[in-house]
C-alpha positions, 0 to 999 in steps of 0.5 A: 940740759932740760927744757924750762917753761916760763910762768907768769911773773917768773923769770927763767933762770939758767940751771947751774951745771951742778944742779942738773941732778936736782932738776931731774928729780923731785921738783919743789912747787912752793910759791916762787918755784922758778920752773917745772920740767919733765914729762909731766909738764902738761899737768901744770899749765900756770901757777894757779893751776899748778897749785890746784893740781898739786893740792889734788895730788896731795889729797889723792895720795892721802887716800891711797895711804889710808888703806895701809897700816901707816905711811911707813908701811906704804913707803916700804911696800912701794919702795919710796923714800919716806922723808921725800914722800912726806913732802908730797903729802904736804903739797910741797913737792911733786914726785918725779916721773919714776915715782909717779909711774911706780905709784900709778902702776901699783894701784892699777892706774895711769899717772894722770889719774893721780891729779884728778879732783879728789871726789872724782879720784875717790870714785875712780879708785873705788872702781865706781867711775863708770856711769850710764851714758846720758843718751842711753838713760833717755833712750826709749828702749832703755826706759822700758827696761828701767822697771826691771832694773829698779826692781832688780836693784831692790832685790840685790841690796843684801848682796852688795859688798866685796867678794873674793871671786874664784874660777879656774884660770884661763891663763895659768892652766891647773890653777885657780884665779882669786880676784876681787869683786865689789857690788855697789849701787849707783843711780838705782842700778847695781854695778860692779868692778872686778880686779884680777892680778896674775903674778910672775910665777918665777919672780916670787909672786911679783904682779905681772898682769892686771885687769879691771872689769866694770859691769852691771848686775841683775836678778831675774828668775831667781838667778844673778846675771853679771855682764862686764867689759875689760876697762883698759884694752876694752877687748873682752866681755865676761858673762856670769850666772850665779845662784843666790843664797837665801840663807843669811849671812851670805857666804858663797854664790856659785855659778858659771862664767864665760869669757875670752882667755887673755892669751895670744889665741884669745879662746872663748872659755867657760868654767865654774865660778864662786863668790865668797863674801868678804866685806861690806862697803867698797874694795880696799887695798887689803882685799887687793893684796889677796888677788892672785892665782893659787894651786888647788892645794893652797891652804888659803882656799876655803874648803867649799871653794876647793871642793867646787873647783876640783870636782868632776865637772870643774874643768874649763870648757874651751871654744874655737877649736873646731 
């Protein structure tokens, strides 16, 4: 039998044998609910905190649903019971561990993230959660760098938005990686987030690996410099140099990216990179659906990208082989 926790002014009552299955599934959190059991107990510390966390969860789920065509579309793509999901949105129930893990994995986050305060969750979901540390902002060496950062940010205003990022994959040889990059401004500094998704090639495109990078963007000497780090394992940085396009509207930015292959050998590599402008604003679910790896012959590749990625100088340069 599952362990039960005592809440203030609520007596513990024994769970009948026939109700064990109910206890293991979605737990009702309405006022007077006698218990909450399971691996996510730590989210609910007392009745007041429980209702607060439940309210956060309902609000955050609503934000996730907003990027889909409908609630039915959301439930269908995540394989979640719609009738039960409506109870989560209404704040009546908390999902089971299995459902929480399913939602979190689909959106490249941890289950605990779903219980963040709504303003914090929105920033997190849109990839804007990384701010400069306070002690760095006040460091003398950084203060000398601020004029360059601010002047660079002003010059980059026309480049803010969502891009599809293309480069030859360091994991799936002979394929082109299409990821999603969002450039945004925060505290007079242009930052960006990039999401990569690698499908399991033998399982009809099901996502097998996901990576999220957070970084900073500068314009110096008529070149765009981008530097980022991988957010989950924090064991990699990538560096990109792009040539800005002076024609309007902006369509493509071309350059070179250098990083480390996410393989067992972790070889340094460098290859061509191209950014294709997609939208103003922040990254949305419709953009993430297009993050994958492609064959050079894939018809969804813009002709300009295909030519740039398959030319004579388009191979991957590998390091660490001496």
